[in-house]
BAVEXGU-509454 format. One line per field, with one value per residue (C-alpha): z, x, y. Coordinates in nm, 4 decimals, padded with zeros to 6 digits. Layout:
residues N
Z [Z / ...]
X [X / ...]
Y [Y / ...]
***
This chain:
residues 297
Z [00.0070 / -00.0989 / 00.0414 / -00.1367 / 00.0485 / -00.1900 / -00.2151 / -00.2328 / -00.4972 / -00.7107 / -00.6867 / -00.7857 / -01.1006 / -01.1844 / -01.1350 / -01.3855 / -01.6353 / -01.5982 / -01.6473 / -01.9747 / -02.0975 / -02.0167 / -02.1986 / -02.5065 / -02.5038 / -02.6912 / -02.9483 / -02.9946 / -03.0344 / -03.2730 / -03.4922 / -03.4833 / -03.8427 / -03.9821 / -04.2013 / -04.0729 / -04.3445 / -04.1748 / -04.3717 / -04.2023 / -04.2876 / -04.1728 / -03.8217 / -03.7102 / -03.9215 / -03.8199 / -03.4513 / -03.3294 / -03.0104 / -03.2012 / -03.4977 / -03.2242 / -03.0804 / -03.4027 / -03.4955 / -03.1590 / -03.2063 / -03.5528 / -03.4367 / -03.1469 / -03.3610 / -03.5737 / -03.2550 / -03.1128 / -03.4316 / -03.6359 / -03.9920 / -04.0301 / -04.3779 / -04.3821 / -04.6534 / -04.6079 / -04.7313 / -04.7432 / -04.8602 / -04.6464 / -04.7481 / -05.1239 / -05.0774 / -04.8931 / -05.1766 / -05.4446 / -05.2545 / -05.2656 / -05.6406 / -05.6575 / -05.7844 / -05.6608 / -05.4905 / -05.6633 / -05.5528 / -05.7281 / -05.5185 / -05.2492 / -05.5185 / -05.6019 / -05.9495 / -06.0606 / -06.3712 / -06.5450 / -06.3509 / -06.0271 / -06.0486 / -06.0382 / -05.7239 / -05.5679 / -05.6367 / -05.5117 / -05.1847 / -05.1128 / -05.2048 / -05.1335 / -04.8181 / -04.6345 / -04.7120 / -04.6113 / -04.2875 / -04.1891 / -04.2596 / -04.0570 / -03.7707 / -03.7665 / -03.7878 / -03.5017 / -03.2791 / -03.3582 / -03.6419 / -03.9903 / -04.2396 / -04.6173 / -04.8142 / -05.1433 / -05.3976 / -05.6753 / -05.9267 / -05.7376 / -05.9072 / -06.0586 / -05.7043 / -05.7914 / -06.1362 / -06.2205 / -06.4809 / -06.5276 / -06.3102 / -06.3770 / -06.1402 / -06.2249 / -06.1699 / -06.2232 / -06.4042 / -06.6428 / -06.6775 / -06.5620 / -06.6173 / -06.3106 / -06.4659 / -06.3397 / -06.0806 / -06.0819 / -05.9562 / -05.8597 / -06.1180 / -05.9789 / -05.6721 / -05.6895 / -05.3571 / -05.3967 / -05.3024 / -04.9966 / -04.8914 / -04.9420 / -04.7000 / -04.4652 / -04.4079 / -04.3130 / -04.0557 / -04.2413 / -04.2431 / -04.5789 / -04.5924 / -04.9284 / -05.0827 / -05.3035 / -05.6331 / -05.9156 / -06.2845 / -06.5984 / -06.8643 / -07.0535 / -06.7461 / -06.6604 / -06.2872 / -06.1015 / -05.7780 / -05.5938 / -05.3029 / -05.0128 / -04.8738 / -05.2161 / -05.2102 / -04.8548 / -04.9452 / -05.2801 / -05.0847 / -04.7983 / -05.0633 / -05.2591 / -04.9532 / -04.7979 / -04.4970 / -04.1571 / -04.0715 / -04.2614 / -04.0303 / -04.1383 / -03.8949 / -03.9364 / -03.7925 / -03.6340 / -03.3534 / -03.5814 / -03.6992 / -03.4589 / -03.4192 / -03.4233 / -03.0565 / -03.1215 / -02.9526 / -03.0916 / -03.2784 / -03.1699 / -03.4405 / -03.7662 / -03.9515 / -04.3402 / -04.3769 / -04.1613 / -04.3745 / -04.6435 / -04.3905 / -04.1905 / -04.5042 / -04.5868 / -04.2380 / -04.2097 / -03.9582 / -04.1977 / -04.3770 / -04.5662 / -04.6111 / -04.3978 / -04.6788 / -04.9321 / -04.6471 / -04.5077 / -04.8643 / -04.9228 / -04.5909 / -04.7238 / -05.0579 / -04.8681 / -04.6512 / -04.9551 / -05.1219 / -04.8597 / -04.5786 / -04.2350 / -04.0434 / -04.1223 / -03.8454 / -03.8559 / -03.5541 / -03.4318 / -03.5254 / -03.3052 / -03.0002 / -02.8541 / -02.9249 / -03.1030 / -03.3005 / -02.9864 / -02.8102 / -03.1047 / -03.1646 / -02.7995 / -02.5985 / -02.5773 / -02.6869 / -02.8885 / -02.9264 / -03.2883 / -03.5151 / -03.6565 / -03.9805 / -03.9912 / -04.1810]
X [00.0049 / 00.1366 / 00.0315 / 00.1029 / 00.0650 / -00.1308 / -00.0048 / -00.3340 / -00.1593 / -00.0781 / -00.4419 / -00.5577 / -00.3291 / -00.4784 / -00.8436 / -00.7590 / -00.6377 / -00.9536 / -01.1527 / -00.9597 / -01.0447 / -01.4137 / -01.4169 / -01.2826 / -01.5430 / -01.8316 / -01.5798 / -01.4511 / -01.7938 / -01.9056 / -01.5874 / -01.5861 / -01.4854 / -01.4840 / -01.2200 / -00.9731 / -00.7426 / -00.4293 / -00.1958 / 00.1376 / 00.4204 / 00.6226 / 00.8025 / 00.6071 / 00.8293 / 01.1598 / 01.1368 / 01.1949 / 00.9786 / 00.6947 / 00.7335 / 00.7135 / 00.3989 / 00.2325 / 00.3148 / 00.1822 / -00.1435 / -00.2083 / -00.1346 / -00.3716 / -00.6446 / -00.6263 / -00.6257 / -00.9290 / -01.1431 / -01.0955 / -00.9529 / -00.6599 / -00.5083 / -00.1971 / -00.0791 / 00.2605 / 00.4831 / 00.8601 / 00.9798 / 01.2886 / 01.4150 / 01.3579 / 01.5540 / 01.8447 / 01.8570 / 01.8632 / 02.1409 / 02.3432 / 02.2934 / 02.3847 / 02.0304 / 01.8850 / 01.5488 / 01.3055 / 00.9612 / 00.6715 / 00.3714 / 00.4817 / 00.5104 / 00.8255 / 00.9401 / 00.9828 / 01.1830 / 01.2116 / 01.5409 / 01.4007 / 01.0767 / 01.2797 / 01.4664 / 01.1359 / 00.9812 / 01.2932 / 01.2962 / 00.9182 / 00.8622 / 01.2034 / 01.2853 / 01.0101 / 00.7245 / 00.9208 / 01.0584 / 00.7114 / 00.5914 / 00.8609 / 00.7836 / 00.4228 / 00.4985 / 00.7453 / 00.4757 / 00.2683 / 00.0623 / 00.0267 / 00.1211 / 00.1400 / 00.3233 / 00.1788 / 00.2195 / -00.0197 / 00.1496 / 00.0612 / -00.2629 / -00.3159 / -00.4144 / -00.3658 / -00.4474 / -00.3484 / -00.2933 / -00.0202 / -00.0688 / 00.0033 / 00.0206 / -00.0220 / 00.2484 / 00.1445 / -00.1673 / 00.0495 / -00.0046 / 00.3377 / 00.4733 / 00.6315 / 00.7248 / 00.6089 / 00.3758 / 00.0337 / -00.3265 / -00.5308 / -00.8103 / -00.9161 / -00.8416 / -00.8733 / -01.0408 / -01.0720 / -00.7026 / -00.7480 / -01.0869 / -00.9343 / -00.6400 / -00.8286 / -01.1251 / -00.8753 / -00.6097 / -00.3769 / -00.2862 / -00.2419 / 00.0511 / 00.0375 / 00.3240 / 00.2093 / 00.3297 / 00.0712 / 00.0414 / -00.1073 / -00.2764 / 00.0581 / 00.2245 / 00.4295 / 00.5009 / 00.4093 / 00.4954 / 00.1671 / 00.1263 / 00.0557 / -00.2341 / -00.4073 / -00.3638 / -00.5182 / -00.8001 / -00.8666 / -00.8296 / -01.0687 / -01.3107 / -01.3266 / -01.3604 / -01.6285 / -01.3996 / -01.5395 / -01.2456 / -00.9626 / -00.6836 / -00.3960 / -00.0899 / 00.0490 / 00.3142 / 00.0396 / -00.2072 / -00.5109 / -00.7115 / -00.6967 / -00.9246 / -00.8100 / -00.7042 / -00.4778 / -00.7222 / -00.7538 / -01.0912 / -01.2176 / -01.5009 / -01.5738 / -01.8955 / -01.9007 / -02.1171 / -01.8731 / -01.5566 / -01.6148 / -01.6931 / -01.3916 / -01.1840 / -01.3493 / -01.3061 / -00.9326 / -00.9770 / -00.8345 / -00.5391 / -00.2239 / -00.1279 / -00.4246 / -00.6706 / -00.5787 / -00.5798 / -00.9122 / -01.0623 / -00.9367 / -01.1176 / -01.4333 / -01.4153 / -01.3639 / -01.6752 / -01.8840 / -01.7560 / -01.8534 / -01.5942 / -01.7498 / -01.5251 / -01.1867 / -00.9172 / -00.6426 / -00.4067 / -00.0525 / 00.1382 / 00.4364 / 00.2259 / 00.2900 / -00.0189 / -00.1826 / -00.4243 / -00.5518 / -00.6025 / -00.8087 / -01.0232 / -01.0848 / -01.1436 / -01.4419 / -01.2704 / -00.9872 / -00.6650 / -00.6981 / -00.9608 / -01.2418 / -01.4363 / -01.7797 / -02.0920]
Y [-00.0042 / 00.3439 / 00.6796 / 01.0338 / 01.3476 / 01.5874 / 01.9410 / 02.1709 / 02.3872 / 02.0697 / 01.9658 / 02.3109 / 02.2818 / 01.9392 / 02.0941 / 02.3728 / 02.1380 / 01.9309 / 02.2503 / 02.3232 / 01.9824 / 02.0302 / 02.3658 / 02.1988 / 01.8971 / 02.0973 / 02.1957 / 01.8414 / 01.7051 / 01.9652 / 01.9194 / 01.5501 / 01.4183 / 01.7829 / 01.8978 / 02.1628 / 02.3353 / 02.4813 / 02.7110 / 02.6609 / 02.9177 / 03.2225 / 03.2350 / 02.9440 / 02.7311 / 02.8865 / 02.8477 / 02.4916 / 02.5189 / 02.6651 / 02.4152 / 02.1295 / 02.2767 / 02.3303 / 01.9699 / 01.8383 / 02.0491 / 01.8931 / 01.5467 / 01.5830 / 01.7037 / 01.3852 / 01.1645 / 01.3312 / 01.2899 / 01.6016 / 01.5901 / 01.8355 / 01.9061 / 02.1032 / 02.3427 / 02.4598 / 02.7518 / 02.7432 / 03.0908 / 03.1008 / 02.7556 / 02.8542 / 03.1921 / 02.9856 / 02.7446 / 03.0268 / 03.1887 / 02.8667 / 02.8690 / 03.2351 / 03.3376 / 03.6503 / 03.6332 / 03.8805 / 03.9758 / 04.1844 / 04.2669 / 04.0170 / 03.7194 / 03.5616 / 03.5877 / 03.2395 / 03.1742 / 02.8352 / 02.7416 / 02.8831 / 02.6753 / 02.3630 / 02.4765 / 02.5680 / 02.2428 / 02.0630 / 02.2610 / 02.2631 / 01.8870 / 01.7376 / 01.9172 / 02.1227 / 01.8745 / 01.5705 / 01.7417 / 01.8084 / 01.4800 / 01.3284 / 01.5527 / 01.4569 / 01.0962 / 01.1262 / 01.2583 / 00.9466 / 01.0888 / 00.9343 / 01.2013 / 01.1757 / 01.4343 / 01.5614 / 01.8321 / 01.9515 / 01.7284 / 01.4113 / 01.2758 / 01.6164 / 01.7475 / 02.1188 / 02.2145 / 02.5642 / 02.8370 / 03.0973 / 03.3954 / 03.7575 / 04.0747 / 04.4349 / 04.6998 / 05.0455 / 04.9176 / 04.7239 / 04.3387 / 04.2003 / 03.8427 / 03.7035 / 03.3576 / 03.0216 / 03.1446 / 02.9805 / 03.0261 / 02.7302 / 02.6344 / 02.2985 / 02.0744 / 01.7047 / 01.6501 / 01.2787 / 01.2254 / 01.4364 / 01.2877 / 00.9231 / 01.0006 / 01.2426 / 00.9954 / 00.7269 / 00.7691 / 00.9987 / 01.3737 / 01.5109 / 01.7605 / 01.9550 / 02.1552 / 02.4530 / 02.3361 / 02.3003 / 02.1679 / 02.3094 / 02.1363 / 02.1010 / 01.9336 / 02.2498 / 02.3032 / 02.6183 / 02.7766 / 02.8988 / 03.1244 / 02.8921 / 03.1110 / 03.0822 / 02.7012 / 02.6703 / 02.8871 / 02.6718 / 02.3420 / 02.4642 / 02.5799 / 02.2638 / 02.0458 / 02.2866 / 02.2693 / 02.3594 / 02.5759 / 02.7437 / 02.8510 / 03.0956 / 03.0849 / 03.4369 / 03.6582 / 03.8898 / 03.8367 / 03.8968 / 04.1889 / 04.4853 / 04.8001 / 05.1635 / 05.1354 / 04.8451 / 04.5942 / 04.2486 / 04.1911 / 03.8459 / 03.8055 / 03.9688 / 03.9045 / 03.8997 / 04.2012 / 04.4201 / 04.3623 / 04.6154 / 04.8839 / 04.8151 / 04.8495 / 05.1767 / 05.3329 / 05.2223 / 04.9463 / 04.7047 / 04.8556 / 04.7471 / 04.3783 / 04.2671 / 04.3803 / 04.0891 / 03.8289 / 03.9466 / 03.9547 / 03.5998 / 03.5139 / 03.6727 / 03.4819 / 03.1501 / 03.1968 / 03.2847 / 02.9719 / 02.7266 / 02.7384 / 02.7560 / 02.9898 / 03.1386 / 03.2130 / 03.4485 / 03.3516 / 03.4261 / 03.1376 / 03.2609 / 03.1669 / 02.8167 / 02.5878 / 02.8729 / 02.6086 / 02.4399 / 02.7748 / 02.9029 / 02.6100 / 02.4709 / 02.7791 / 02.9986 / 03.3292 / 03.2003 / 03.3898 / 03.5414 / 03.6800 / 03.4598 / 03.5572 / 03.4086 / 03.4404]
***
């Protein structure tokens, strides 16, 4: 027979943990078997502690009955590889100019390095991850994308925009025990490979699947008001006014418009959260107030 003297503070800590679990229960029940598309990139990929927490969060989602799908970026890895090949990184309107030789390097890095590292980390935590890119089974069909500079249509090389998502591949894996991890490389009708913005891929995948949630892990806390206070929830019909009155400005405008489009095209809710915060995915999904900004109909 063994006896343990219980420290009251330790018991209080255990009770708090139990309360956290019970707070999460309604959300776990509501989101059971639902698809959650997570765009993973930015500083959340650069810090090892944060990366480990993100991987743990995604693995836990699968274990408790949700269906996470990961779409990742890899800009810093591409820039480092280009530097090693003595190729200068060029950007226009925030998009990487991707020439014929550059797209091969981007594909090599995103598919062969970044994607496989994430798959390995998820599997190490006990998940069953499968790495994919848009070329696999024509997962991401795309067309050449142009941008505008001073009102002039500008060619930025092998940069694509998604025209179709082969959802069957994702559903087949996701409805089983696997976590799809998607690199943002697409293919056109002629079989050419294109580098695609990871935010755009995440949005296209979420729309095609009619996902319950689309989550953007960013380098900001979320959307803030004029006083610098974090806005917890934004309804669709509030967005245009918030842009007009200057509440939403700068680089947040295209992201919030992307969220708006996703909701209109069948995504349940979109979340902009701070990927630099440990366990940000769990804190956003399974707590009553969350830690970022939620866009909803």
